[in-house]
C-alpha positions in Angstrom: 63.2 -22.7 -36.5 59.9 -24.4 -37.2 58.3 -24.1 -40.6 55.2 -22.0 -40.9 51.9 -23.7 -40.7 49.8 -23.7 -43.8 46.0 -23.5 -43.4 44.3 -26.7 -43.4 41.9 -27.2 -46.3 38.2 -27.4 -45.4 36.9 -30.9 -45.6 34.7 -31.7 -48.5 31.9 -32.7 -46.1 31.2 -29.0 -45.2 30.8 -27.9 -48.8 27.4 -29.4 -49.5 26.0 -27.5 -46.5 27.1 -24.2 -47.9 25.6 -25.0 -51.2 22.2 -25.6 -49.5 22.2 -22.3 -47.5 22.7 -20.2 -50.6 19.4 -21.3 -52.4 17.5 -20.9 -49.1 18.7 -17.3 -48.6 17.7 -16.5 -52.1 14.2 -17.8 -51.6 13.8 -15.7 -48.4 14.9 -12.6 -50.2 12.4 -13.3 -52.9 9.6 -13.5 -50.3 10.7 -10.3 -48.4 10.7 -8.0 -51.5 7.0 -8.4 -52.3 6.1 -8.1 -48.6 8.0 -4.8 -48.3 6.3 -3.6 -51.5 2.9 -4.3 -50.0 3.7 -2.6 -46.7 5.1 0.5 -48.6 2.2 1.0 -50.8 -0.4 0.6 -48.0 -4.1 -0.2 -48.6 -5.7 0.1 -51.9 -6.5 3.8 -52.6 -9.8 2.8 -54.3 -11.0 1.3 -51.1 -9.8 3.6 -48.2 -10.3 2.5 -44.7 -13.4 4.0 -43.0 -12.5 6.9 -40.8 -14.8 9.0 -38.6 -15.9 12.2 -40.3 -14.1 15.3 -38.9 -14.1 18.9 -39.7 -10.7 19.7 -41.4 -8.7 22.3 -39.6 -6.5 24.6 -41.7 -2.9 24.5 -40.7 -1.1 27.8 -40.2 1.9 28.4 -42.4 5.3 29.2 -40.9 7.3 32.2 -41.7 9.3 30.3 -44.3 6.1 29.3 -46.2 6.1 25.6 -45.0 3.6 23.8 -42.9 4.3 23.0 -39.3 5.3 19.6 -38.4 3.5 17.1 -36.3 0.1 18.6 -36.6 -2.5 16.4 -34.8 -5.2 14.8 -36.9 -8.7 15.5 -35.5 -10.7 12.5 -34.7 -14.4 11.9 -33.8 -13.7 11.9 -30.1 -11.8 15.2 -30.1 -13.6 17.0 -32.9 -15.5 20.1 -31.5 -18.0 20.0 -34.3 -19.9 17.3 -36.1 -21.0 17.0 -39.6 -24.5 18.7 -39.9 -27.3 16.2 -40.3 -30.6 17.1 -41.9 -33.4 16.9 -39.3 -35.2 19.0 -36.7 -31.9 20.9 -36.0 -31.8 22.3 -39.5 -35.3 23.8 -39.2 -34.2 26.0 -36.2 -32.1 28.1 -38.5 -34.9 28.8 -40.9 -35.9 32.4 -41.2 -39.3 33.0 -39.5 -42.1 34.4 -41.6 -43.3 37.7 -40.3 -46.9 38.6 -40.9 -47.7 42.2 -41.5 -49.4 43.9 -38.6 -53.0 45.0 -39.2 -53.3 48.6 -40.1 -54.5 50.9 -37.4 -57.1 53.4 -38.0 -56.2 56.9 -37.2 -59.8 58.2 -37.4 -61.3 59.2 -34.1 -63.9 56.7 -32.8 -67.5 57.6 -33.4 -69.1 58.7 -30.2 -72.8 57.9 -29.8 -74.8 60.7 -28.2 -75.9 59.8 -24.7 -79.4 58.4 -24.5 -81.8 60.4 -22.5 -82.6 58.6 -19.3 -86.2 58.8 -18.3 -86.9 58.9 -14.7 -89.7 56.5 -14.0 -92.8 58.0 -12.5 -93.2 57.0 -8.8 -95.8 54.3 -8.4 -98.8 54.8 -6.2 -98.9 53.6 -2.6 -102.1 52.1 -1.1 -103.6 54.6 1.4 -101.1 57.1 0.1 -99.4 59.8 2.2 -101.0 63.0 3.5 -98.9 66.0 4.1 -99.8 69.0 6.4 -99.7 72.0 4.1 -100.6 74.4 6.9 -100.3 73.7 10.6 -103.1 74.7 12.9 -103.2 78.4 13.3 -106.2 79.9 15.1 -108.0 76.6 14.6 -107.3 76.4 10.8 -105.2 73.7 9.2 -104.7 72.4 5.6 -103.8 68.8 4.5 -103.1 67.3 1.0 -102.6 63.9 -0.5 -99.7 63.4 -3.0 -101.0 63.5 -6.6 -98.4 65.7 -8.3 -96.8 62.7 -10.1 -93.3 63.7 -8.9 -92.9 62.8 -5.2 -93.1 59.3 -3.9 -96.1 57.5 -2.3 -98.6 58.9 -4.8 -102.3 58.4 -4.2 -103.5 55.5 -6.4 -106.3 56.0 -8.9 -109.7 55.2 -7.5 -108.5 55.3 -3.9 -109.3 57.7 -1.1 -107.8 58.5 2.2 -109.6 59.1 5.5 -108.6 62.2 7.4 -110.1 63.8 10.5 -109.6 66.2 13.4 -110.6 65.8 17.1 -110.5 68.1 20.1 -110.6 67.1 23.8 -111.2 68.8 27.1 -109.4 67.9 30.3 -111.2 66.0 33.0 -110.6 66.4 36.8 -108.7 63.1 37.0 -106.1 64.4 34.5 -107.6 62.5 31.5 -109.5 64.0 28.5 -113.0 63.9 27.0 -113.9 64.2 23.3 -115.3 67.7 22.5 -115.6 67.9 18.8 -114.4 66.0 15.6 -114.9 65.9 11.8 -114.0 63.2 9.2 -113.2 63.9 5.5 -111.9 61.8 2.5 -109.2 62.8 0.1 -109.1 61.4 -3.5 -107.5 62.4 -6.8 -110.4 64.7 -7.7 -110.2 66.5 -4.3 -106.7 65.8 -2.8 -106.7 68.7 -0.3 -108.8 69.8 2.6 -108.8 72.9 4.7 -110.2 72.2 8.2 -111.5 74.4 11.0 -111.1 73.0 14.5 -113.5 73.8 17.3 -111.9 74.0 20.8 -113.6 73.9 24.2 -111.8 77.1 25.2 -110.6 75.8 28.6 -107.3 75.4 30.2 -105.7 72.0 29.3 -107.6 71.2 26.1 -106.0 69.0 23.4 -106.4 68.5 19.7 -105.3 66.1 16.9 -105.1 66.0 13.1 -105.0 62.4 11.9 -104.9 60.4 8.6 -106.0 56.8 8.4 -108.7 54.5 9.7 -108.1 55.1 13.3 -111.0 55.1 15.7 -111.8 58.2 17.6 -112.0 57.4 21.4 -114.5 59.2 23.5 -112.3 59.5 26.6 -108.6 59.4 27.2 -106.9 58.1 30.3 -104.3 60.3 32.0 -101.0 60.3 30.1 -102.4 58.4 27.1 -101.7 59.9 23.6 -104.0 58.4 21.0 -103.8 57.7 17.2 -100.2 56.3 17.1 -98.3 57.0 13.8 -101.5 58.5 12.1 -101.0 61.9 13.9 -100.1 64.6 11.4 -100.3 67.6 13.8 -101.4 67.7 17.5 -101.3 69.2 20.9 -101.7 67.1 24.1 -102.7 69.9 26.5 -100.2 68.8 29.0 -98.7 71.3 31.5 -99.9 73.7 34.2 -102.8 76.0 33.4 
């Protein structure tokens, strides 16, 4: 049988290497301990790192009274609200000042009595207007100028109106010849005139009552009616006898 082998001693050359490793390990451990302490303590509490302002959210408590785990911390990007800043926005919430409405009077408004309207008197009309008060009846007729102050076309002061009547007898050719006539003037002192016509008394005679400055023709041609718009009342004598 062979003898058991004894472990060979480590050469002396390897011992100095082990002695050098031990001081190096101790130096590394001395450097790691302060570094760990700095990491564990974190930044200086007197100078905290700047963090965006966010509205804190209250965390609901659990049934056991503890707080839930892993609650997300709101940041500026996810925060629904922002810190209020003094400016135009703050003035919007100010309570508006209400001014009292003016008091309304309950008294009835004073009504002014209606002013009496005066109807202006009609102005006078040059040459005026003559009305037939009575048509020719048995040769009698009456005319009058307007001087009552009520109707229109009043006779002007200082003015007079020419009126006349004329009668005609028929001629063999169908015309007419002047038989009788009379002229009169109406003014404010004598505004009316009652006239009496004179007729030839033959078949086919004609007569005219006229106002104005119309001329009185001596003869009339067949079918001619004289005096235009100046005629007040008339009879042409036309027709069979």
